MMTF fields as JSON, N, C-alpha, C and O atoms, coordinates in Angstrom:
{
  "mmtfVersion": "1.0.0",
  "mmtfProducer": "UNKNOWN",
  "numBonds": 339,
  "numAtoms": 340,
  "numGroups": 85,
  "numChains": 1,
  "numModels": 1,
  "chainsPerModel": [1],
  "groupsPerChain": [85],
  "chainIdList": ["A"],
  "bondAtomList": [4, 2, 8, 6, 12, 10, 16, 14, 20, 18, 24, 22, 28, 26, 32, 30, 36, 34, 40, 38, 44, 42, 48, 46, 52, 50, 56, 54, 60, 58, 64, 62, 68, 66, 72, 70, 76, 74, 80, 78, 84, 82, 88, 86, 92, 90, 96, 94, 100, 98, 104, 102, 108, 106, 112, 110, 116, 114, 120, 118, 124, 122, 128, 126, 132, 130, 136, 134, 140, 138, 144, 142, 148, 146, 152, 150, 156, 154, 160, 158, 164, 162, 168, 166, 172, 170, 176, 174, 180, 178, 184, 182, 188, 186, 192, 190, 196, 194, 200, 198, 204, 202, 208, 206, 212, 210, 216, 214, 220, 218, 224, 222, 228, 226, 232, 230, 236, 234, 240, 238, 244, 242, 248, 246, 252, 250, 256, 254, 260, 258, 264, 262, 268, 266, 272, 270, 276, 274, 280, 278, 284, 282, 288, 286, 292, 290, 296, 294, 300, 298, 304, 302, 308, 306, 312, 310, 316, 314, 320, 318, 324, 322, 328, 326, 332, 330, 336, 334],
  "bondOrderList": [1, 1, 1, 1, 1, 1, 1, 1, 1, 1, 1, 1, 1, 1, 1, 1, 1, 1, 1, 1, 1, 1, 1, 1, 1, 1, 1, 1, 1, 1, 1, 1, 1, 1, 1, 1, 1, 1, 1, 1, 1, 1, 1, 1, 1, 1, 1, 1, 1, 1, 1, 1, 1, 1, 1, 1, 1, 1, 1, 1, 1, 1, 1, 1, 1, 1, 1, 1, 1, 1, 1, 1, 1, 1, 1, 1, 1, 1, 1, 1, 1, 1, 1, 1],
  "groupList": [{"groupName": "MET", "atomNameList": ["N", "CA", "C", "O"], "elementList": ["N", "C", "C", "O"], "formalChargeList": [0, 0, 0, 0], "bondAtomList": [1, 0, 2, 1, 3, 2], "bondOrderList": [1, 1, 2], "singleLetterCode": "M", "chemCompType": "L-PEPTIDE LINKING"}, {"groupName": "PRO", "atomNameList": ["N", "CA", "C", "O"], "elementList": ["N", "C", "C", "O"], "formalChargeList": [0, 0, 0, 0], "bondAtomList": [1, 0, 2, 1, 3, 2], "bondOrderList": [1, 1, 2], "singleLetterCode": "P", "chemCompType": "L-PEPTIDE LINKING"}, {"groupName": "VAL", "atomNameList": ["N", "CA", "C", "O"], "elementList": ["N", "C", "C", "O"], "formalChargeList": [0, 0, 0, 0], "bondAtomList": [1, 0, 2, 1, 3, 2], "bondOrderList": [1, 1, 2], "singleLetterCode": "V", "chemCompType": "L-PEPTIDE LINKING"}, {"groupName": "THR", "atomNameList": ["N", "CA", "C", "O"], "elementList": ["N", "C", "C", "O"], "formalChargeList": [0, 0, 0, 0], "bondAtomList": [1, 0, 2, 1, 3, 2], "bondOrderList": [1, 1, 2], "singleLetterCode": "T", "chemCompType": "L-PEPTIDE LINKING"}, {"groupName": "LEU", "atomNameList": ["N", "CA", "C", "O"], "elementList": ["N", "C", "C", "O"], "formalChargeList": [0, 0, 0, 0], "bondAtomList": [1, 0, 2, 1, 3, 2], "bondOrderList": [1, 1, 2], "singleLetterCode": "L", "chemCompType": "L-PEPTIDE LINKING"}, {"groupName": "LYS", "atomNameList": ["N", "CA", "C", "O"], "elementList": ["N", "C", "C", "O"], "formalChargeList": [0, 0, 0, 0], "bondAtomList": [1, 0, 2, 1, 3, 2], "bondOrderList": [1, 1, 2], "singleLetterCode": "K", "chemCompType": "L-PEPTIDE LINKING"}, {"groupName": "ASN", "atomNameList": ["N", "CA", "C", "O"], "elementList": ["N", "C", "C", "O"], "formalChargeList": [0, 0, 0, 0], "bondAtomList": [1, 0, 2, 1, 3, 2], "bondOrderList": [1, 1, 2], "singleLetterCode": "N", "chemCompType": "L-PEPTIDE LINKING"}, {"groupName": "ALA", "atomNameList": ["N", "CA", "C", "O"], "elementList": ["N", "C", "C", "O"], "formalChargeList": [0, 0, 0, 0], "bondAtomList": [1, 0, 2, 1, 3, 2], "bondOrderList": [1, 1, 2], "singleLetterCode": "A", "chemCompType": "L-PEPTIDE LINKING"}, {"groupName": "ARG", "atomNameList": ["N", "CA", "C", "O"], "elementList": ["N", "C", "C", "O"], "formalChargeList": [0, 0, 0, 0], "bondAtomList": [1, 0, 2, 1, 3, 2], "bondOrderList": [1, 1, 2], "singleLetterCode": "R", "chemCompType": "L-PEPTIDE LINKING"}, {"groupName": "ASP", "atomNameList": ["N", "CA", "C", "O"], "elementList": ["N", "C", "C", "O"], "formalChargeList": [0, 0, 0, 0], "bondAtomList": [1, 0, 2, 1, 3, 2], "bondOrderList": [1, 1, 2], "singleLetterCode": "D", "chemCompType": "L-PEPTIDE LINKING"}, {"groupName": "HIS", "atomNameList": ["N", "CA", "C", "O"], "elementList": ["N", "C", "C", "O"], "formalChargeList": [0, 0, 0, 0], "bondAtomList": [1, 0, 2, 1, 3, 2], "bondOrderList": [1, 1, 2], "singleLetterCode": "H", "chemCompType": "L-PEPTIDE LINKING"}, {"groupName": "GLY", "atomNameList": ["N", "CA", "C", "O"], "elementList": ["N", "C", "C", "O"], "formalChargeList": [0, 0, 0, 0], "bondAtomList": [1, 0, 2, 1, 3, 2], "bondOrderList": [1, 1, 2], "singleLetterCode": "G", "chemCompType": "PEPTIDE LINKING"}, {"groupName": "GLU", "atomNameList": ["N", "CA", "C", "O"], "elementList": ["N", "C", "C", "O"], "formalChargeList": [0, 0, 0, 0], "bondAtomList": [1, 0, 2, 1, 3, 2], "bondOrderList": [1, 1, 2], "singleLetterCode": "E", "chemCompType": "L-PEPTIDE LINKING"}, {"groupName": "ILE", "atomNameList": ["N", "CA", "C", "O"], "elementList": ["N", "C", "C", "O"], "formalChargeList": [0, 0, 0, 0], "bondAtomList": [1, 0, 2, 1, 3, 2], "bondOrderList": [1, 1, 2], "singleLetterCode": "I", "chemCompType": "L-PEPTIDE LINKING"}, {"groupName": "PHE", "atomNameList": ["N", "CA", "C", "O"], "elementList": ["N", "C", "C", "O"], "formalChargeList": [0, 0, 0, 0], "bondAtomList": [1, 0, 2, 1, 3, 2], "bondOrderList": [1, 1, 2], "singleLetterCode": "F", "chemCompType": "L-PEPTIDE LINKING"}, {"groupName": "TYR", "atomNameList": ["N", "CA", "C", "O"], "elementList": ["N", "C", "C", "O"], "formalChargeList": [0, 0, 0, 0], "bondAtomList": [1, 0, 2, 1, 3, 2], "bondOrderList": [1, 1, 2], "singleLetterCode": "Y", "chemCompType": "L-PEPTIDE LINKING"}, {"groupName": "SER", "atomNameList": ["N", "CA", "C", "O"], "elementList": ["N", "C", "C", "O"], "formalChargeList": [0, 0, 0, 0], "bondAtomList": [1, 0, 2, 1, 3, 2], "bondOrderList": [1, 1, 2], "singleLetterCode": "S", "chemCompType": "L-PEPTIDE LINKING"}, {"groupName": "TRP", "atomNameList": ["N", "CA", "C", "O"], "elementList": ["N", "C", "C", "O"], "formalChargeList": [0, 0, 0, 0], "bondAtomList": [1, 0, 2, 1, 3, 2], "bondOrderList": [1, 1, 2], "singleLetterCode": "W", "chemCompType": "L-PEPTIDE LINKING"}],
  "groupTypeList": [0, 1, 2, 3, 4, 5, 2, 6, 7, 8, 6, 9, 4, 10, 4, 1, 7, 7, 2, 4, 8, 2, 4, 6, 4, 11, 5, 12, 8, 13, 2, 8, 7, 12, 0, 8, 11, 6, 7, 4, 13, 13, 14, 1, 2, 9, 4, 12, 1, 8, 15, 16, 16, 12, 12, 4, 11, 11, 4, 9, 8, 4, 10, 12, 9, 12, 5, 5, 5, 11, 17, 4, 8, 4, 9, 16, 1, 8, 9, 13, 9, 8, 4, 13, 7],
  "groupIdList": [1, 2, 3, 4, 5, 6, 7, 8, 9, 10, 11, 12, 13, 14, 15, 16, 17, 18, 19, 20, 21, 22, 23, 24, 25, 26, 27, 28, 29, 30, 31, 32, 33, 34, 35, 36, 37, 38, 39, 40, 41, 42, 43, 44, 45, 46, 47, 48, 49, 50, 51, 52, 53, 54, 55, 56, 57, 58, 59, 60, 61, 62, 63, 64, 65, 66, 67, 68, 69, 70, 71, 72, 73, 74, 75, 76, 77, 78, 79, 80, 81, 82, 83, 84, 85],
  "secStructList": [7, 7, 7, 7, 7, 7, 5, 7, 6, 6, 1, 7, 5, 7, 7, 7, 2, 2, 2, 2, 2, 2, 6, 6, 7, 7, 6, 6, 7, 3, 3, 3, 3, 3, 3, 3, 6, 6, 3, 3, 3, 3, 3, 3, 3, 7, 7, 7, 7, 1, 1, 7, 2, 2, 2, 2, 2, 2, 2, 2, 2, 2, 2, 2, 2, 2, 2, 2, 2, 1, 7, 7, 7, 7, 7, 1, 2, 2, 2, 2, 2, 2, 2, 2, 7],
  "xCoordList": [58.728, 59.934, 60.953, 61.765, 60.785, 61.724, 63.111, 63.277, 64.07, 65.474, 66.234, 65.873, 67.368, 68.128, 69.526, 70.171, 69.817, 71.023, 72.021, 71.599, 73.282, 74.315, 75.099, 75.468, 75.347, 76.223, 77.683, 78.057, 78.421, 79.779, 80.707, 80.232, 81.977, 82.925, 83.015, 83.429, 82.589, 82.645, 81.187, 80.954, 80.293, 78.891, 78.215, 77.375, 78.572, 77.819, 76.799, 76.964, 75.686, 74.657, 74.806, 74.931, 74.796, 74.804, 73.452, 73.02, 72.759, 71.389, 71.47, 72.179, 70.636, 70.701, 70.228, 69.477, 70.639, 70.364, 68.905, 68.429, 68.236, 66.774, 66.065, 65.161, 66.575, 65.954, 66.316, 65.542, 67.528, 67.954, 67.115, 66.738, 66.786, 65.871, 64.54, 63.994, 63.939, 62.563, 62.441, 61.485, 63.536, 63.51, 64.129, 64.203, 64.55, 65.159, 66.373, 66.478, 67.243, 68.384, 69.577, 69.521, 70.586, 71.735, 72.901, 72.683, 74.103, 75.269, 74.943, 74.344, 75.426, 75.202, 73.936, 73.807, 72.772, 71.471, 71.487, 72.245, 70.619, 70.652, 69.336, 68.27, 69.494, 68.238, 68.16, 69.093, 66.902, 66.693, 66.284, 65.515, 66.789, 66.48, 65.617, 65.913, 64.568, 63.894, 63.694, 63.459, 63.827, 63.5, 62.007, 61.485, 61.272, 60.061, 59.753, 59.455, 59.855, 59.868, 61.146, 62.226, 61.088, 62.254, 62.669, 63.499, 62.121, 62.365, 63.059, 62.955, 63.871, 64.499, 63.925, 63.866, 63.454, 62.605, 63.487, 63.855, 63.83, 64.677, 63.846, 63.045, 64.006, 63.142, 64.097, 65.013, 63.908, 64.688, 64.357, 63.196, 65.305, 65.213, 65.382, 66.417, 64.283, 64.449, 64.853, 64.137, 65.954, 66.533, 66.105, 65.958, 65.865, 65.561, 66.86, 67.828, 67.067, 68.342, 68.696, 67.87, 70.035, 70.485, 70.575, 70.307, 70.965, 71.217, 70.229, 69.912, 69.762, 69.009, 69.845, 71.059, 69.36, 70.174, 70.797, 71.884, 70.13, 70.815, 72.023, 73.087, 71.863, 72.926, 74.226, 75.392, 73.835, 74.92, 75.528, 76.714, 74.805, 75.254, 76.237, 77.298, 75.802, 76.721, 77.936, 78.997, 77.906, 79.034, 80.033, 81.247, 79.464, 80.316, 81.055, 82.281, 80.444, 81.126, 82.171, 83.242, 81.636, 82.712, 83.93, 85.077, 83.669, 84.711, 85.672, 86.885, 85.159, 85.935, 86.828, 88.011, 86.172, 86.811, 88.155, 89.281, 87.772, 88.83, 89.961, 91.136, 89.525, 90.538, 91.536, 92.711, 91.031, 91.99, 93.012, 94.113, 92.616, 93.524, 94.572, 95.683, 94.092, 94.887, 93.871, 92.648, 94.492, 93.583, 92.613, 93.018, 91.358, 90.436, 90.041, 89.608, 90.218, 90.031, 88.63, 88.353, 87.77, 86.52, 86.485, 86.225, 86.72, 86.736, 85.519, 85.419, 84.536, 83.27, 82.063, 82.261, 80.924, 79.655, 79.667, 79.033, 80.417, 80.509, 81.284, 80.994, 82.334, 83.099, 82.243, 82.349, 81.32, 80.436, 79.4, 79.16, 78.814, 77.937, 78.553, 77.944, 79.889, 80.586, 80.658, 80.425, 80.996, 81.118, 79.75, 79.727, 78.769, 77.527, 76.867, 76.002, 77.227, 76.505, 77.128, 76.725],
  "yCoordList": [-27.096, -27.277, -26.09, -26.312, -24.802, -23.763, -24.029, -24.454, -23.788, -23.947, -22.68, -22.086, -22.378, -21.172, -21.824, -22.685, -21.278, -21.955, -20.776, -19.647, -21.054, -20.093, -20.469, -21.624, -19.43, -19.591, -19.506, -18.572, -20.437, -20.327, -19.584, -19.129, -19.524, -18.853, -19.372, -18.685, -20.702, -21.219, -21.197, -21.825, -20.497, -20.371, -21.709, -22.03, -22.517, -23.765, -23.565, -22.778, -24.287, -24.354, -25.775, -26.73, -25.938, -27.2, -27.448, -26.724, -28.477, -28.893, -29.842, -30.848, -29.398, -30.188, -31.651, -31.906, -32.569, -33.983, -34.371, -35.306, -33.474, -33.627, -33.342, -34.049, -32.269, -31.959, -32.929, -33.232, -33.426, -34.525, -35.735, -36.326, -36.156, -37.259, -37.185, -38.146, -35.992, -35.575, -35.701, -36.249, -35.124, -35.129, -36.479, -36.64, -37.4, -38.649, -38.348, -38.939, -37.468, -37.06, -37.644, -37.811, -37.94, -38.505, -38.193, -37.512, -38.745, -38.525, -38.924, -39.952, -37.947, -38.158, -38.021, -38.285, -37.601, -37.357, -36.077, -35.166, -36.016, -34.717, -33.952, -34.535, -32.638, -31.814, -30.797, -30.493, -30.279, -29.083, -27.966, -28.16, -26.862, -25.593, -24.614, -24.461, -24.013, -23.109, -21.744, -21.757, -20.61, -19.373, -19.134, -19.264, -18.75, -18.351, -17.121, -17.181, -15.965, -14.651, -14.549, -14.597, -14.422, -14.149, -15.543, -15.532, -16.693, -17.956, -18.772, -18.667, -19.705, -20.797, -22.075, -22.423, -22.869, -24.04, -25.245, -25.207, -26.234, -27.337, -28.59, -28.891, -29.319, -30.432, -31.627, -31.484, -32.785, -34.03, -34.454, -34.371, -34.901, -35.317, -36.87, -37.409, -37.533, -38.974, -39.286, -38.893, -39.963, -40.165, -41.487, -42.337, -41.806, -43.115, -43.788, -43.103, -45.111, -45.744, -45.741, -45.897, -45.543, -45.409, -46.805, -46.958, -47.89, -49.233, -50.111, -49.803, -51.21, -52.285, -53.064, -53.015, -53.797, -54.831, -55.896, -56.391, -56.237, -57.225, -56.605, -57.219, -55.433, -54.71, -54.539, -54.753, -54.15, -53.935, -55.257, -55.283, -56.341, -57.727, -58.207, -58.794, -57.918, -58.166, -57.385, -57.886, -56.122, -55.272, -55.811, -55.84, -56.21, -56.904, -58.041, -58.089, -58.885, -60.048, -59.772, -60.361, -58.687, -58.211, -57.624, -57.894, -56.867, -56.175, -57.22, -57.018, -58.359, -59.348, -59.951, -60.185, -60.237, -60.847, -59.98, -60.445, -58.684, -57.82, -57.59, -57.431, -57.588, -57.53, -58.701, -58.531, -59.911, -61.007, -60.862, -61.406, -60.045, -59.792, -58.725, -58.668, -57.87, -56.678, -55.544, -55.674, -54.494, -53.399, -52.809, -52.475, -52.647, -52.092, -50.703, -50.669, -49.581, -48.319, -47.791, -47.83, -47.274, -46.717, -45.308, -45.098, -44.301, -42.948, -42.035, -40.925, -42.737, -41.91, -42.787, -43.947, -42.375, -43.202, -43.606, -44.605, -42.842, -43.193, -44.401, -45.192, -44.638, -45.829, -47.152, -48.223, -46.832, -47.953, -48.284, -49.446, -47.209, -47.346, -48.279, -49.247, -47.874, -48.57, -50.028, -50.878, -50.353, -51.809, -52.582, -53.732, -51.998, -52.718, -52.748, -53.596, -51.847, -51.772, -53.033, -53.233],
  "zCoordList": [29.513, 30.439, 29.855, 28.956, 30.503, 30.126, 30.66, 31.803, 29.862, 30.286, 29.649, 28.633, 30.451, 29.99, 29.471, 30.069, 28.346, 27.753, 27.495, 27.246, 27.557, 27.282, 26.072, 25.858, 25.266, 24.0, 24.516, 25.226, 24.161, 24.66, 23.537, 22.497, 23.853, 22.876, 21.511, 20.577, 21.385, 20.057, 19.408, 18.375, 20.017, 19.468, 19.548, 18.708, 20.566, 20.911, 21.909, 22.841, 21.742, 22.881, 23.473, 22.708, 24.782, 25.487, 26.073, 26.97, 25.577, 26.077, 27.306, 27.336, 28.355, 29.49, 29.265, 28.323, 30.076, 29.95, 29.899, 29.255, 30.708, 30.895, 29.463, 29.018, 28.841, 27.45, 26.406, 25.499, 26.545, 25.617, 25.739, 24.727, 26.996, 27.178, 26.708, 26.167, 26.904, 26.454, 24.922, 24.374, 24.247, 22.802, 22.243, 21.025, 23.086, 22.673, 21.732, 20.657, 22.13, 21.384, 22.107, 23.325, 21.455, 21.966, 20.868, 19.866, 21.164, 20.401, 18.986, 18.669, 18.126, 16.626, 16.12, 14.925, 16.864, 16.308, 15.666, 15.996, 14.719, 13.911, 14.261, 14.46, 14.317, 14.633, 13.547, 12.804, 13.526, 12.421, 13.359, 14.301, 13.089, 13.802, 12.795, 11.61, 13.413, 12.61, 13.516, 14.724, 12.731, 13.403, 13.201, 12.094, 14.396, 14.208, 15.065, 16.258, 14.32, 14.945, 15.747, 15.158, 16.942, 17.888, 18.559, 19.468, 18.137, 18.767, 17.943, 16.721, 18.549, 17.921, 18.282, 19.461, 17.231, 17.571, 17.069, 15.895, 17.803, 17.522, 17.382, 18.267, 16.32, 16.002, 15.727, 14.917, 16.371, 16.008, 14.625, 14.226, 13.878, 12.453, 12.507, 12.9, 12.08, 11.896, 10.414, 9.493, 10.197, 8.924, 8.515, 9.394, 7.193, 6.577, 6.592, 6.26, 6.946, 6.632, 5.156, 4.257, 4.979, 3.577, 2.97, 1.778, 3.787, 3.261, 4.09, 5.239, 3.458, 4.045, 4.803, 4.603, 5.667, 6.5, 5.669, 5.967, 4.66, 3.624, 2.994, 2.917, 2.559, 1.929, 2.985, 2.651, 4.204, 5.136, 5.546, 5.876, 5.547, 5.782, 4.536, 4.748, 3.353, 2.114, 2.264, 1.893, 2.803, 2.885, 3.924, 3.724, 4.986, 6.07, 5.37, 5.469, 4.725, 4.197, 3.122, 2.982, 2.322, 1.305, 2.059, 1.705, 3.04, 3.751, 4.395, 4.337, 5.024, 5.521, 4.566, 4.813, 3.317, 2.167, 1.752, 1.579, 1.645, 1.332, 2.357, 2.028, 3.577, 4.585, 4.588, 4.915, 4.209, 4.15, 3.072, 3.166, 1.921, 0.93, 1.263, 0.736, 2.208, 2.571, 2.988, 2.929, 3.386, 4.023, 3.069, 1.956, 3.402, 2.417, 3.109, 4.261, 2.337, 2.832, 2.208, 1.009, 3.276, 2.809, 3.265, 4.449, 2.45, 2.877, 2.815, 3.338, 2.029, 1.849, 1.605, 1.244, 1.758, 1.3, -0.024, -0.367, -0.939, -2.353, -2.506, -3.402, -1.64, -1.715, -1.405, -2.002, -0.282, 0.029, -1.118, -1.448, -1.692, -2.734, -3.849, -4.307, -4.265, -5.336, -5.003, -5.862, -3.689, -3.284, -3.43, -3.868, -3.099, -3.012, -4.334, -4.555, -5.266, -6.583, -7.481, -8.627]
}
């Protein structure tokens, strides 16, 4: 399925919806781009989950407990790691 894309003033490429559907891409999905000669190849990246569902459930319970005491701020993944450990 050849498509023609245009690079905008911010150096962004906008992929047509049909291409996104074929590649199963949506908001916040990550892709890897490779140069092969004079071609740009885009691959969807499947990431392994960082936390198990049990860890996420525990984090939800901990977060609810902390919210009862006051506001709990999580600024980075490191903050989440610290709470789970």
